[in-house]
PDB file of N, CA, C and O in Angstrom:
ATOM      1  N   MET A   1      97.341  64.331 103.078  1.00  0.00           N
ATOM      2  CA  MET A   1      98.631  64.848 103.522  1.00  0.00           C
ATOM      3  C   MET A   1      99.365  65.413 102.320  1.00  0.00           C
ATOM      4  O   MET A   1      99.501  64.740 101.298  1.00  0.00           O
ATOM      5  N   PHE A   2      99.829  66.616 102.436  1.00  0.00           N
ATOM      6  CA  PHE A   2     100.591  67.308 101.411  1.00  0.00           C
ATOM      7  C   PHE A   2     102.008  67.445 101.941  1.00  0.00           C
ATOM      8  O   PHE A   2     102.215  68.060 102.987  1.00  0.00           O
ATOM      9  N   ILE A   3     102.975  66.894 101.252  1.00  0.00           N
ATOM     10  CA  ILE A   3     104.354  66.882 101.748  1.00  0.00           C
ATOM     11  C   ILE A   3     105.007  68.237 101.529  1.00  0.00           C
ATOM     12  O   ILE A   3     105.020  68.766 100.417  1.00  0.00           O
ATOM     13  N   SER A   4     105.554  68.793 102.615  1.00  0.00           N
ATOM     14  CA  SER A   4     106.271  70.057 102.519  1.00  0.00           C
ATOM     15  C   SER A   4     107.588  70.041 103.296  1.00  0.00           C
ATOM     16  O   SER A   4     108.266  71.063 103.397  1.00  0.00           O
ATOM     17  N   GLU A   5     107.948  68.870 103.846  1.00  0.00           N
ATOM     18  CA  GLU A   5     109.199  68.710 104.586  1.00  0.00           C
ATOM     19  C   GLU A   5     109.752  67.323 104.335  1.00  0.00           C
ATOM     20  O   GLU A   5     108.996  66.397 104.043  1.00  0.00           O
ATOM     21  N   VAL A   6     111.067  67.169 104.444  1.00  0.00           N
ATOM     22  CA  VAL A   6     111.710  65.870 104.230  1.00  0.00           C
ATOM     23  C   VAL A   6     111.162  64.836 105.201  1.00  0.00           C
ATOM     24  O   VAL A   6     110.910  63.699 104.802  1.00  0.00           O
ATOM     25  N   GLY A   7     110.973  65.197 106.456  1.00  0.00           N
ATOM     26  CA  GLY A   7     110.447  64.273 107.455  1.00  0.00           C
ATOM     27  C   GLY A   7     109.059  63.763 107.105  1.00  0.00           C
ATOM     28  O   GLY A   7     108.735  62.604 107.363  1.00  0.00           O
ATOM     29  N   GLU A   8     108.233  64.633 106.512  1.00  0.00           N
ATOM     30  CA  GLU A   8     106.896  64.211 106.091  1.00  0.00           C
ATOM     31  C   GLU A   8     106.980  63.205 104.949  1.00  0.00           C
ATOM     32  O   GLU A   8     106.191  62.262 104.889  1.00  0.00           O
ATOM     33  N   ALA A   9     107.925  63.403 104.052  1.00  0.00           N
ATOM     34  CA  ALA A   9     108.112  62.463 102.943  1.00  0.00           C
ATOM     35  C   ALA A   9     108.469  61.083 103.481  1.00  0.00           C
ATOM     36  O   ALA A   9     107.935  60.073 103.022  1.00  0.00           O
ATOM     37  N   LEU A  10     109.364  61.045 104.447  1.00  0.00           N
ATOM     38  CA  LEU A  10     109.755  59.764 105.055  1.00  0.00           C
ATOM     39  C   LEU A  10     108.571  59.137 105.784  1.00  0.00           C
ATOM     40  O   LEU A  10     108.347  57.931 105.688  1.00  0.00           O
ATOM     41  N   MET A  11     107.823  59.948 106.508  1.00  0.00           N
ATOM     42  CA  MET A  11     106.667  59.461 107.258  1.00  0.00           C
ATOM     43  C   MET A  11     105.616  58.858 106.325  1.00  0.00           C
ATOM     44  O   MET A  11     104.929  57.906 106.694  1.00  0.00           O
ATOM     45  N   MET A  12     105.494  59.406 105.134  1.00  0.00           N
ATOM     46  CA  MET A  12     104.493  58.919 104.187  1.00  0.00           C
ATOM     47  C   MET A  12     105.018  57.791 103.304  1.00  0.00           C
ATOM     48  O   MET A  12     104.322  57.344 102.392  1.00  0.00           O
ATOM     49  N   GLY A  13     106.243  57.327 103.567  1.00  0.00           N
ATOM     50  CA  GLY A  13     106.767  56.153 102.881  1.00  0.00           C
ATOM     51  C   GLY A  13     107.524  56.426 101.593  1.00  0.00           C
ATOM     52  O   GLY A  13     107.864  55.489 100.872  1.00  0.00           O
ATOM     53  N   LEU A  14     107.796  57.686 101.290  1.00  0.00           N
ATOM     54  CA  LEU A  14     108.601  57.970 100.110  1.00  0.00           C
ATOM     55  C   LEU A  14     110.049  57.610 100.404  1.00  0.00           C
ATOM     56  O   LEU A  14     110.482  57.660 101.555  1.00  0.00           O
ATOM     57  N   PRO A  15     110.791  57.251  99.375  1.00  0.00           N
ATOM     58  CA  PRO A  15     112.211  56.995  99.606  1.00  0.00           C
ATOM     59  C   PRO A  15     112.889  58.302 100.020  1.00  0.00           C
ATOM     60  O   PRO A  15     112.323  59.381  99.840  1.00  0.00           O
ATOM     61  N   LEU A  16     114.072  58.209 100.559  1.00  0.00           N
ATOM     62  CA  LEU A  16     114.797  59.390 101.015  1.00  0.00           C
ATOM     63  C   LEU A  16     114.859  60.431  99.898  1.00  0.00           C
ATOM     64  O   LEU A  16     115.365  60.157  98.809  1.00  0.00           O
ATOM     65  N   VAL A  17     114.352  61.600 100.172  1.00  0.00           N
ATOM     66  CA  VAL A  17     114.373  62.691  99.199  1.00  0.00           C
ATOM     67  C   VAL A  17     115.232  63.821  99.748  1.00  0.00           C
ATOM     68  O   VAL A  17     115.369  63.978 100.962  1.00  0.00           O
ATOM     69  N   SER A  18     115.796  64.588  98.861  1.00  0.00           N
ATOM     70  CA  SER A  18     116.647  65.698  99.281  1.00  0.00           C
ATOM     71  C   SER A  18     115.803  66.919  99.638  1.00  0.00           C
ATOM     72  O   SER A  18     114.663  67.064  99.197  1.00  0.00           O
ATOM     73  N   GLN A  19     116.389  67.774 100.435  1.00  0.00           N
ATOM     74  CA  GLN A  19     115.729  69.041 100.760  1.00  0.00           C
ATOM     75  C   GLN A  19     115.507  69.845  99.480  1.00  0.00           C
ATOM     76  O   GLN A  19     114.529  70.584  99.368  1.00  0.00           O
ATOM     77  N   LYS A  20     116.409  69.699  98.523  1.00  0.00           N
ATOM     78  CA  LYS A  20     116.294  70.407  97.245  1.00  0.00           C
ATOM     79  C   LYS A  20     114.997  70.034  96.519  1.00  0.00           C
ATOM     80  O   LYS A  20     114.321  70.906  95.974  1.00  0.00           O
ATOM     81  N   LYS A  21     114.650  68.752  96.511  1.00  0.00           N
ATOM     82  CA  LYS A  21     113.412  68.302  95.856  1.00  0.00           C
ATOM     83  C   LYS A  21     112.176  68.843  96.581  1.00  0.00           C
ATOM     84  O   LYS A  21     111.204  69.247  95.943  1.00  0.00           O
ATOM     85  N   VAL A  22     112.219  68.848  97.904  1.00  0.00           N
ATOM     86  CA  VAL A  22     111.104  69.373  98.685  1.00  0.00           C
ATOM     87  C   VAL A  22     110.959  70.875  98.419  1.00  0.00           C
ATOM     88  O   VAL A  22     109.853  71.370  98.201  1.00  0.00           O
ATOM     89  N   ASP A  23     112.073  71.582  98.439  1.00  0.00           N
ATOM     90  CA  ASP A  23     112.044  73.028  98.190  1.00  0.00           C
ATOM     91  C   ASP A  23     111.536  73.333  96.785  1.00  0.00           C
ATOM     92  O   ASP A  23     110.755  74.265  96.594  1.00  0.00           O
ATOM     93  N   GLU A  24     111.973  72.557  95.811  1.00  0.00           N
ATOM     94  CA  GLU A  24     111.527  72.758  94.432  1.00  0.00           C
ATOM     95  C   GLU A  24     110.005  72.630  94.338  1.00  0.00           C
ATOM     96  O   GLU A  24     109.347  73.438  93.684  1.00  0.00           O
ATOM     97  N   SER A  25     109.464  71.626  94.984  1.00  0.00           N
ATOM     98  CA  SER A  25     108.019  71.420  95.001  1.00  0.00           C
ATOM     99  C   SER A  25     107.305  72.563  95.721  1.00  0.00           C
ATOM    100  O   SER A  25     106.318  73.098  95.214  1.00  0.00           O
ATOM    101  N   ASN A  26     107.799  72.935  96.895  1.00  0.00           N
ATOM    102  CA  ASN A  26     107.182  74.011  97.682  1.00  0.00           C
ATOM    103  C   ASN A  26     107.217  75.348  96.947  1.00  0.00           C
ATOM    104  O   ASN A  26     106.225  76.076  96.923  1.00  0.00           O
ATOM    105  N   HIS A  27     108.353  75.663  96.353  1.00  0.00           N
ATOM    106  CA  HIS A  27     108.507  76.952  95.688  1.00  0.00           C
ATOM    107  C   HIS A  27     107.615  77.049  94.453  1.00  0.00           C
ATOM    108  O   HIS A  27     107.020  78.096  94.198  1.00  0.00           O
ATOM    109  N   LEU A  28     107.518  75.962  93.685  1.00  0.00           N
ATOM    110  CA  LEU A  28     106.637  75.987  92.519  1.00  0.00           C
ATOM    111  C   LEU A  28     105.184  76.166  92.966  1.00  0.00           C
ATOM    112  O   LEU A  28     104.443  76.964  92.392  1.00  0.00           O
ATOM    113  N   PHE A  29     104.794  75.427  93.979  1.00  0.00           N
ATOM    114  CA  PHE A  29     103.425  75.528  94.478  1.00  0.00           C
ATOM    115  C   PHE A  29     103.107  76.968  94.890  1.00  0.00           C
ATOM    116  O   PHE A  29     102.084  77.518  94.484  1.00  0.00           O
ATOM    117  N   ALA A  30     103.968  77.568  95.682  1.00  0.00           N
ATOM    118  CA  ALA A  30     103.731  78.924  96.170  1.00  0.00           C
ATOM    119  C   ALA A  30     103.730  79.943  95.033  1.00  0.00           C
ATOM    120  O   ALA A  30     102.883  80.836  94.995  1.00  0.00           O
ATOM    121  N   ARG A  31     104.684  79.807  94.105  1.00  0.00           N
ATOM    122  CA  ARG A  31     104.786  80.768  93.006  1.00  0.00           C
ATOM    123  C   ARG A  31     103.568  80.715  92.095  1.00  0.00           C
ATOM    124  O   ARG A  31     102.990  81.751  91.766  1.00  0.00           O
ATOM    125  N   VAL A  32     103.177  79.516  91.688  1.00  0.00           N
ATOM    126  CA  VAL A  32     102.053  79.379  90.759  1.00  0.00           C
ATOM    127  C   VAL A  32     100.736  79.756  91.435  1.00  0.00           C
ATOM    128  O   VAL A  32      99.888  80.405  90.823  1.00  0.00           O
ATOM    129  N   LEU A  33     100.564  79.361  92.668  1.00  0.00           N
ATOM    130  CA  LEU A  33      99.349  79.738  93.390  1.00  0.00           C
ATOM    131  C   LEU A  33      99.277  81.260  93.540  1.00  0.00           C
ATOM    132  O   LEU A  33      98.223  81.860  93.331  1.00  0.00           O
ATOM    133  N   GLY A  34     100.385  81.867  93.895  1.00  0.00           N
ATOM    134  CA  GLY A  34     100.427  83.318  94.040  1.00  0.00           C
ATOM    135  C   GLY A  34     100.106  84.049  92.745  1.00  0.00           C
ATOM    136  O   GLY A  34      99.447  85.089  92.763  1.00  0.00           O
ATOM    137  N   GLN A  35     100.569  83.511  91.622  1.00  0.00           N
ATOM    138  CA  GLN A  35     100.312  84.135  90.327  1.00  0.00           C
ATOM    139  C   GLN A  35      98.861  83.954  89.884  1.00  0.00           C
ATOM    140  O   GLN A  35      98.314  84.816  89.197  1.00  0.00           O
ATOM    141  N   GLY A  36      98.247  82.866  90.263  1.00  0.00           N
ATOM    142  CA  GLY A  36      96.909  82.560  89.761  1.00  0.00           C
ATOM    143  C   GLY A  36      95.754  82.952  90.650  1.00  0.00           C
ATOM    144  O   GLY A  36      94.625  83.067  90.174  1.00  0.00           O
ATOM    145  N   ILE A  37      96.007  83.161  91.931  1.00  0.00           N
ATOM    146  CA  ILE A  37      94.908  83.350  92.877  1.00  0.00           C
ATOM    147  C   ILE A  37      94.125  84.637  92.616  1.00  0.00           C
ATOM    148  O   ILE A  37      92.936  84.711  92.925  1.00  0.00           O
ATOM    149  N   GLY A  38      94.778  85.638  92.055  1.00  0.00           N
ATOM    150  CA  GLY A  38      94.091  86.884  91.750  1.00  0.00           C
ATOM    151  C   GLY A  38      93.006  86.730  90.692  1.00  0.00           C
ATOM    152  O   GLY A  38      92.101  87.559  90.593  1.00  0.00           O
ATOM    153  N   ARG A  39      93.101  85.662  89.900  1.00  0.00           N
ATOM    154  CA  ARG A  39      92.107  85.400  88.853  1.00  0.00           C
ATOM    155  C   ARG A  39      91.021  84.447  89.330  1.00  0.00           C
ATOM    156  O   ARG A  39      90.099  84.126  88.580  1.00  0.00           O
ATOM    157  N   GLY A  40      91.127  83.997  90.565  1.00  0.00           N
ATOM    158  CA  GLY A  40      90.106  83.121  91.124  1.00  0.00           C
ATOM    159  C   GLY A  40      90.666  81.753  91.464  1.00  0.00           C
ATOM    160  O   GLY A  40      91.667  81.308  90.902  1.00  0.00           O
ATOM    161  N   LEU A  41      90.000  81.105  92.388  1.00  0.00           N
ATOM    162  CA  LEU A  41      90.441  79.804  92.885  1.00  0.00           C
ATOM    163  C   LEU A  41      90.437  78.734  91.787  1.00  0.00           C
ATOM    164  O   LEU A  41      91.373  77.941  91.692  1.00  0.00           O
ATOM    165  N   TYR A  42      89.405  78.712  90.974  1.00  0.00           N
ATOM    166  CA  TYR A  42      89.306  77.719  89.898  1.00  0.00           C
ATOM    167  C   TYR A  42      90.479  77.874  88.927  1.00  0.00           C
ATOM    168  O   TYR A  42      91.106  76.886  88.546  1.00  0.00           O
ATOM    169  N   HIS A  43      90.770  79.098  88.532  1.00  0.00           N
ATOM    170  CA  HIS A  43      91.894  79.349  87.622  1.00  0.00           C
ATOM    171  C   HIS A  43      93.214  78.919  88.269  1.00  0.00           C
ATOM    172  O   HIS A  43      94.031  78.244  87.643  1.00  0.00           O
ATOM    173  N   ALA A  44      93.409  79.316  89.521  1.00  0.00           N
ATOM    174  CA  ALA A  44      94.649  78.984  90.230  1.00  0.00           C
ATOM    175  C   ALA A  44      94.834  77.473  90.331  1.00  0.00           C
ATOM    176  O   ALA A  44      95.941  76.966  90.151  1.00  0.00           O
ATOM    177  N   TYR A  45      93.758  76.760  90.616  1.00  0.00           N
ATOM    178  CA  TYR A  45      93.815  75.299  90.744  1.00  0.00           C
ATOM    179  C   TYR A  45      94.251  74.652  89.431  1.00  0.00           C
ATOM    180  O   TYR A  45      95.143  73.804  89.423  1.00  0.00           O
ATOM    181  N   HIS A  46      93.633  75.045  88.336  1.00  0.00           N
ATOM    182  CA  HIS A  46      93.960  74.417  87.055  1.00  0.00           C
ATOM    183  C   HIS A  46      95.348  74.821  86.554  1.00  0.00           C
ATOM    184  O   HIS A  46      96.039  74.024  85.919  1.00  0.00           O
ATOM    185  N   LYS A  47      95.743  76.029  86.833  1.00  0.00           N
ATOM    186  CA  LYS A  47      97.103  76.448  86.498  1.00  0.00           C
ATOM    187  C   LYS A  47      98.098  75.622  87.312  1.00  0.00           C
ATOM    188  O   LYS A  47      99.114  75.165  86.789  1.00  0.00           O
ATOM    189  N   MET A  48      97.794  75.439  88.594  1.00  0.00           N
ATOM    190  CA  MET A  48      98.653  74.653  89.475  1.00  0.00           C
ATOM    191  C   MET A  48      98.794  73.219  88.965  1.00  0.00           C
ATOM    192  O   MET A  48      99.900  72.681  88.920  1.00  0.00           O
ATOM    193  N   LEU A  49      97.689  72.608  88.588  1.00  0.00           N
ATOM    194  CA  LEU A  49      97.748  71.235  88.085  1.00  0.00           C
ATOM    195  C   LEU A  49      98.683  71.110  86.892  1.00  0.00           C
ATOM    196  O   LEU A  49      99.490  70.182  86.823  1.00  0.00           O
ATOM    197  N   GLY A  50      98.577  72.030  85.967  1.00  0.00           N
ATOM    198  CA  GLY A  50      99.425  71.973  84.779  1.00  0.00           C
ATOM    199  C   GLY A  50     100.903  72.024  85.115  1.00  0.00           C
ATOM    200  O   GLY A  50     101.680  71.193  84.646  1.00  0.00           O
ATOM    201  N   PHE A  51     101.289  72.988  85.919  1.00  0.00           N
ATOM    202  CA  PHE A  51     102.703  73.136  86.280  1.00  0.00           C
ATOM    203  C   PHE A  51     103.171  71.980  87.169  1.00  0.00           C
ATOM    204  O   PHE A  51     104.264  71.446  86.975  1.00  0.00           O
ATOM    205  N   TYR A  52     102.349  71.600  88.135  1.00  0.00           N
ATOM    206  CA  TYR A  52     102.733  70.569  89.090  1.00  0.00           C
ATOM    207  C   TYR A  52     102.844  69.195  88.423  1.00  0.00           C
ATOM    208  O   TYR A  52     103.727  68.409  88.766  1.00  0.00           O
ATOM    209  N   GLU A  53     101.957  68.906  87.477  1.00  0.00           N
ATOM    210  CA  GLU A  53     102.050  67.623  86.767  1.00  0.00           C
ATOM    211  C   GLU A  53     103.336  67.538  85.952  1.00  0.00           C
ATOM    212  O   GLU A  53     103.928  66.464  85.840  1.00  0.00           O
ATOM    213  N   THR A  54     103.767  68.649  85.389  1.00  0.00           N
ATOM    214  CA  THR A  54     105.031  68.668  84.653  1.00  0.00           C
ATOM    215  C   THR A  54     106.199  68.403  85.593  1.00  0.00           C
ATOM    216  O   THR A  54     107.076  67.595  85.286  1.00  0.00           O
ATOM    217  N   LEU A  55     106.214  69.078  86.731  1.00  0.00           N
ATOM    218  CA  LEU A  55     107.277  68.858  87.707  1.00  0.00           C
ATOM    219  C   LEU A  55     107.248  67.431  88.239  1.00  0.00           C
ATOM    220  O   LEU A  55     108.298  66.861  88.535  1.00  0.00           O
ATOM    221  N   ALA A  56     106.071  66.854  88.362  1.00  0.00           N
ATOM    222  CA  ALA A  56     105.925  65.500  88.912  1.00  0.00           C
ATOM    223  C   ALA A  56     106.675  64.453  88.098  1.00  0.00           C
ATOM    224  O   ALA A  56     106.996  63.385  88.619  1.00  0.00           O
ATOM    225  N   ASN A  57     106.957  64.736  86.842  1.00  0.00           N
ATOM    226  CA  ASN A  57     107.715  63.791  86.001  1.00  0.00           C
ATOM    227  C   ASN A  57     109.144  63.631  86.479  1.00  0.00           C
ATOM    228  O   ASN A  57     109.791  62.631  86.166  1.00  0.00           O
ATOM    229  N   GLN A  58     109.652  64.600  87.234  1.00  0.00           N
ATOM    230  CA  GLN A  58     111.044  64.527  87.686  1.00  0.00           C
ATOM    231  C   GLN A  58     111.211  64.757  89.192  1.00  0.00           C
ATOM    232  O   GLN A  58     112.335  64.791  89.692  1.00  0.00           O
ATOM    233  N   ASN A  59     110.105  64.913  89.907  1.00  0.00           N
ATOM    234  CA  ASN A  59     110.186  65.214  91.333  1.00  0.00           C
ATOM    235  C   ASN A  59     109.155  64.362  92.069  1.00  0.00           C
ATOM    236  O   ASN A  59     107.951  64.552  91.898  1.00  0.00           O
ATOM    237  N   ILE A  60     109.627  63.429  92.884  1.00  0.00           N
ATOM    238  CA  ILE A  60     108.744  62.482  93.566  1.00  0.00           C
ATOM    239  C   ILE A  60     107.835  63.172  94.590  1.00  0.00           C
ATOM    240  O   ILE A  60     106.725  62.704  94.846  1.00  0.00           O
ATOM    241  N   VAL A  61     108.295  64.267  95.167  1.00  0.00           N
ATOM    242  CA  VAL A  61     107.463  65.000  96.116  1.00  0.00           C
ATOM    243  C   VAL A  61     106.281  65.638  95.384  1.00  0.00           C
ATOM    244  O   VAL A  61     105.141  65.546  95.839  1.00  0.00           O
ATOM    245  N   ALA A  62     106.554  66.278  94.263  1.00  0.00           N
ATOM    246  CA  ALA A  62     105.484  66.867  93.456  1.00  0.00           C
ATOM    247  C   ALA A  62     104.539  65.781  92.953  1.00  0.00           C
ATOM    248  O   ALA A  62     103.329  65.999  92.888  1.00  0.00           O
ATOM    249  N   LYS A  63     105.068  64.627  92.601  1.00  0.00           N
ATOM    250  CA  LYS A  63     104.222  63.522  92.138  1.00  0.00           C
ATOM    251  C   LYS A  63     103.259  63.086  93.239  1.00  0.00           C
ATOM    252  O   LYS A  63     102.070  62.891  92.990  1.00  0.00           O
ATOM    253  N   TYR A  64     103.772  62.937  94.438  1.00  0.00           N
ATOM    254  CA  TYR A  64     102.934  62.569  95.583  1.00  0.00           C
ATOM    255  C   TYR A  64     101.868  63.637  95.811  1.00  0.00           C
ATOM    256  O   TYR A  64     100.690  63.322  95.980  1.00  0.00           O
ATOM    257  N   ASN A  65     102.288  64.899  95.815  1.00  0.00           N
ATOM    258  CA  ASN A  65     101.365  65.989  96.125  1.00  0.00           C
ATOM    259  C   ASN A  65     100.306  66.181  95.052  1.00  0.00           C
ATOM    260  O   ASN A  65      99.141  66.405  95.381  1.00  0.00           O
ATOM    261  N   VAL A  66     100.671  66.101  93.791  1.00  0.00           N
ATOM    262  CA  VAL A  66      99.692  66.348  92.727  1.00  0.00           C
ATOM    263  C   VAL A  66      98.595  65.294  92.742  1.00  0.00           C
ATOM    264  O   VAL A  66      97.466  65.568  92.335  1.00  0.00           O
ATOM    265  N   GLN A  67      98.913  64.102  93.201  1.00  0.00           N
ATOM    266  CA  GLN A  67      97.906  63.051  93.293  1.00  0.00           C
ATOM    267  C   GLN A  67      96.893  63.326  94.410  1.00  0.00           C
ATOM    268  O   GLN A  67      95.849  62.679  94.488  1.00  0.00           O
ATOM    269  N   ARG A  68      97.216  64.288  95.267  1.00  0.00           N
ATOM    270  CA  ARG A  68      96.347  64.610  96.412  1.00  0.00           C
ATOM    271  C   ARG A  68      95.841  66.053  96.364  1.00  0.00           C
ATOM    272  O   ARG A  68      95.325  66.570  97.355  1.00  0.00           O
ATOM    273  N   LEU A  69      95.989  66.681  95.233  1.00  0.00           N
ATOM    274  CA  LEU A  69      95.586  68.081  95.069  1.00  0.00           C
ATOM    275  C   LEU A  69      94.167  68.121  94.506  1.00  0.00           C
ATOM    276  O   LEU A  69      93.932  67.726  93.364  1.00  0.00           O
ATOM    277  N   TYR A  70      93.238  68.596  95.305  1.00  0.00           N
ATOM    278  CA  TYR A  70      91.817  68.634  94.910  1.00  0.00           C
ATOM    279  C   TYR A  70      91.257  70.027  95.170  1.00  0.00           C
ATOM    280  O   TYR A  70      91.693  70.731  96.081  1.00  0.00           O
ATOM    281  N   LEU A  71      90.309  70.397  94.372  1.00  0.00           N
ATOM    282  CA  LEU A  71      89.563  71.637  94.569  1.00  0.00           C
ATOM    283  C   LEU A  71      88.160  71.274  95.001  1.00  0.00           C
ATOM    284  O   LEU A  71      87.438  70.582  94.282  1.00  0.00           O
ATOM    285  N   VAL A  72      87.777  71.737  96.165  1.00  0.00           N
ATOM    286  CA  VAL A  72      86.426  71.500  96.669  1.00  0.00           C
ATOM    287  C   VAL A  72      85.773  72.873  96.838  1.00  0.00           C
ATOM    288  O   VAL A  72      86.235  73.715  97.608  1.00  0.00           O
ATOM    289  N   LEU A  73      84.699  73.065  96.101  1.00  0.00           N
ATOM    290  CA  LEU A  73      83.981  74.352  96.178  1.00  0.00           C
ATOM    291  C   LEU A  73      82.701  74.209  96.960  1.00  0.00           C
ATOM    292  O   LEU A  73      81.968  75.183  97.128  1.00  0.00           O
TER     293      LEU A  73
END
């Protein structure tokens, strides 16, 4: 499960999170994926991990999601 809504965060047992935190996580994911996908899935995945792990230090939604972000080829 990848959290992209406040209700999903609650359903997965995270403490109450703001829409701002969810949006911050969603927007970073979309922006970095969009920037990296043209160079290939492997590149996009590793670029995503770097940015998302940094955000995870201050965003519980990103922390939850980065722990579940896998590349399967």
